[in-house]
C-alpha positions in Angstrom: 36.4 87.3 134.2 36.4 83.8 132.4 38.2 85.5 129.4 41.1 87.0 131.4 41.4 83.5 133.2 41.7 81.9 129.8 44.2 84.6 128.6 46.2 84.2 131.7 46.3 80.5 131.2 47.6 80.9 127.7 50.4 83.4 128.7 51.4 80.9 131.6 51.5 78.0 129.1 53.6 79.9 126.6 56.0 80.9 129.3 56.3 77.3 130.4 57.0 76.2 126.9 59.7 78.8 126.4 61.5 77.6 129.6 61.1 74.0 128.2 64.6 72.6 128.2 65.4 70.6 124.7 68.4 68.6 123.9 67.7 67.6 120.4 64.9 68.4 117.9 63.1 67.1 114.8 62.1 68.7 111.6 58.3 68.6 112.5 59.1 70.3 115.8 61.3 73.0 114.0 58.2 73.7 111.7 56.0 73.9 115.0 58.2 76.4 116.6 58.4 78.9 113.4 54.5 78.4 113.2 54.6 79.8 116.6 56.7 82.7 115.3 54.4 83.3 112.4 56.6 81.6 109.8 55.0 79.5 107.3 57.7 76.8 106.5 57.9 73.4 104.6 59.9 70.4 105.4 62.5 69.3 102.5 64.4 66.3 103.8 66.5 67.4 106.8 65.5 71.1 105.9 62.7 73.5 107.1 62.6 76.0 104.5 60.8 79.3 103.5 61.5 82.3 101.2 61.7 86.0 102.5 61.7 88.0 99.0 64.7 86.9 97.1 66.4 85.2 100.2 66.0 81.3 101.0 65.8 80.6 104.7 66.3 77.3 106.2 66.8 75.5 109.6 68.8 72.5 109.1 68.5 69.7 111.4 71.5 67.3 111.4 69.5 64.0 112.4 70.5 61.0 113.8 68.9 57.5 113.4 65.8 58.6 115.4 65.3 61.7 113.0 66.4 64.0 115.8 69.4 66.1 115.8 71.6 67.7 118.6 73.1 70.1 115.8 71.2 72.6 113.9 72.2 75.2 111.4 70.3 78.1 110.3 71.1 79.3 106.6 70.1 82.0 104.6 71.2 82.3 100.9 70.8 84.8 98.1 72.0 84.5 94.6 73.9 87.6 93.0 77.4 88.8 92.2 79.4 89.0 95.3 83.1 89.1 96.7 84.8 86.5 99.0 86.7 89.8 100.1 83.4 91.4 101.1 82.7 88.1 103.1 86.0 88.3 104.9 85.1 92.0 105.8 81.8 91.1 107.1 83.3 88.3 109.3 86.0 90.4 110.5 83.5 93.1 111.8 80.4 91.2 112.9 79.2 88.6 115.1 76.3 86.1 115.2 77.1 83.7 112.5 79.4 83.8 109.4 79.0 84.6 105.7 80.8 83.3 102.6 80.7 83.6 98.8 80.4 80.4 96.6 79.3 79.5 93.2 77.2 82.9 92.7 75.5 82.5 96.0 75.8 84.4 99.3 75.5 82.3 102.3 74.8 83.3 105.9 74.8 80.7 108.6 74.6 80.4 112.4 74.9 77.0 114.4 73.0 75.9 117.3 74.4 73.2 119.5 71.6 71.6 121.7 73.9 69.1 123.2 73.2 69.2 127.1 70.2 71.3 126.5 68.9 74.8 125.8 65.6 76.3 126.4 62.8 76.7 123.5 63.0 80.4 124.2 66.6 80.4 123.5 66.3 78.6 120.2 63.6 81.0 119.1 65.6 83.9 119.9 68.6 82.5 117.9 66.2 82.3 114.9 65.1 85.8 115.4 68.5 87.2 115.7 69.7 85.4 112.7 66.6 86.6 110.7 67.1 90.2 111.7 70.9 90.2 110.6 70.4 88.1 107.5 69.5 90.8 104.9 72.4 93.0 106.2 74.8 90.1 106.0 73.8 88.8 102.6 73.6 92.5 101.2 77.2 93.1 102.5 78.7 90.1 100.4 76.5 90.7 97.5 77.8 94.2 97.4 81.2 93.0 96.4 83.1 95.1 98.6 82.2 98.3 97.0 84.1 98.9 93.7 82.9 96.0 91.9 79.2 96.2 91.9 76.2 94.2 90.4 73.0 94.4 89.2 73.8 97.2 86.7 75.7 99.3 89.1 77.9 101.7 87.4 81.8 101.0 88.3 85.1 102.6 87.4 87.6 99.8 88.7 87.5 96.1 89.3 87.9 93.9 92.4 90.5 91.5 91.5 89.0 88.9 93.8 85.6 89.2 92.0 87.4 88.6 88.6 89.2 85.5 90.1 85.5 84.3 91.0 84.4 85.1 87.5 86.9 83.1 86.0 86.2 80.1 88.7 82.4 80.2 87.5 83.8 79.7 84.0 86.1 76.9 84.9 89.3 78.7 85.2 91.4 78.6 88.5 93.3 82.0 88.4 96.1 83.2 90.8 97.4 86.4 91.5 100.9 87.3 90.8 103.3 89.9 92.7 102.3 92.6 90.3 98.7 92.1 91.1 97.8 90.4 87.8 96.1 87.2 87.3 97.2 84.0 85.6 95.6 80.7 84.8 95.8 77.9 82.4 93.3 75.4 81.0 93.5 73.0 78.2 97.2 73.8 77.9 96.4 77.3 77.1 98.0 80.2 79.2 95.9 83.2 80.1 96.8 86.5 81.8 94.3 89.1 83.1 96.5 92.3 83.4 95.9 95.7 85.3 97.4 98.7 83.7 95.9 101.6 85.6 92.4 102.2 87.2 89.7 100.8 85.1 92.2 99.8 82.4 92.7 96.1 81.9 93.5 93.4 79.3 92.7 89.8 79.0 95.5 87.7 77.1 96.1 84.1 75.8 99.1 82.5 74.8 99.1 79.9 71.8 101.7 78.1 69.8 101.4 76.2 66.7 102.1 76.2 63.1 101.0 79.7 61.6 101.9 82.7 59.5 101.6 86.5 59.9 99.4 86.1 56.8 96.9 84.1 58.5 97.0 86.2 61.6 96.5 89.3 59.7 93.5 87.7 57.7 92.0 86.9 60.9 92.5 90.6 62.4 91.0 91.7 59.1 87.9 89.7 59.5 87.1 89.4 63.2 86.0 91.9 66.0 86.4 91.9 69.7 90.1 91.1 70.2 93.6 91.3 68.4 96.1 88.4 67.4 99.9 88.7 66.7 102.9 86.6 66.2 105.6 87.2 68.8 109.1 87.8 67.4 110.7 86.2 70.5 109.3 82.9 70.8 106.9 82.6 67.9 103.8 82.2 70.2 100.6 83.9 69.0 99.2 86.2 71.4 95.2 87.1 71.6 94.3 90.0 73.5 91.3 92.0 74.5 91.0 95.5 76.2 88.6 95.9 78.9 88.1 99.7 79.7 85.7 100.8 82.4 87.4 104.2 82.9 84.5 106.7 83.0 82.1 104.0 84.1 80.8 100.5 83.0 78.9 97.3 84.6 80.2 94.5 86.1 77.8 92.5 84.1 79.5 94.1 80.9 82.8 93.1 82.1 81.9 89.5 82.5 80.3 89.4 79.1 83.5 90.5 77.5 85.8 88.1 79.6 83.2 85.3 78.7 83.1 86.0 74.9 86.9 86.3 75.0 87.3 82.9 76.5 84.5 80.9 74.7 84.3 82.6 71.4 87.6 84.8 70.6 90.3 82.3 71.7 88.7 79.3 69.8 88.1 81.3 66.7 91.7 82.1 66.6 92.7 78.5 67.2 90.6 77.4 64.3 91.3 80.3 61.9 95.3 80.6 62.1 96.6 77.0 62.9 97.4 74.3 60.7 95.6 71.0 61.5 96.9 69.2 64.6 98.2 72.6 66.2 99.9 72.3 69.4 98.6 74.7 72.3 100.8 76.3 74.8 101.9 74.6 78.0 
């Protein structure tokens, strides 16, 4: 009988706690509520963090002067190759928070406003619903929208939005033209990423300077991974690399080819075929 009475008191206490109204919260209190949910977390500045597999989970408290906050954000992050387009599609089709893709990381966030009061039970319910949906939300963003996968997945075509993001990670801001091709410039060099057919692409750079067809021919004879030629129209030197994934390839391989072209092939042409003091295209 005494055991039953004790258990009843515990249940009553838990129910009373769940109905307690809170209008602000501290990181210590967040950690305590998570412990009640069997979540072992650590406080890091204004974040209460824990990991779930390859996902970092956090309750972020936007604290004021008294180290308590009325605004709380639930944030789940996972690194990987993703797509802004996939994030847009998820936000269009789902509720409970929002997702976005930035700097090689998928983010799933849900905001909680404590101003004027919510119950502890409501607060924990928000955390539970956000956690339940986190894996699905992040996986959707990191799927890249389907055609352009990651982690060794075989693909046969490219999502151009993912290509834009790949260029951004390499420091290039690409824009899409009316034909669906990409163009960008950096350090006064003009670049194009052109789609010819499904799975058939080419990356191209345009350079100008003092050179000869003999110098370009020597580069083509000595080099791999790309071609160079002198345009008869404007004497620009075009450097190109074909990227073919017809029949199957991986996104990682595509990124490797793009990176190699930008960081090795183009600089090699500049050094090999132009006179000292060459002027690059503008």
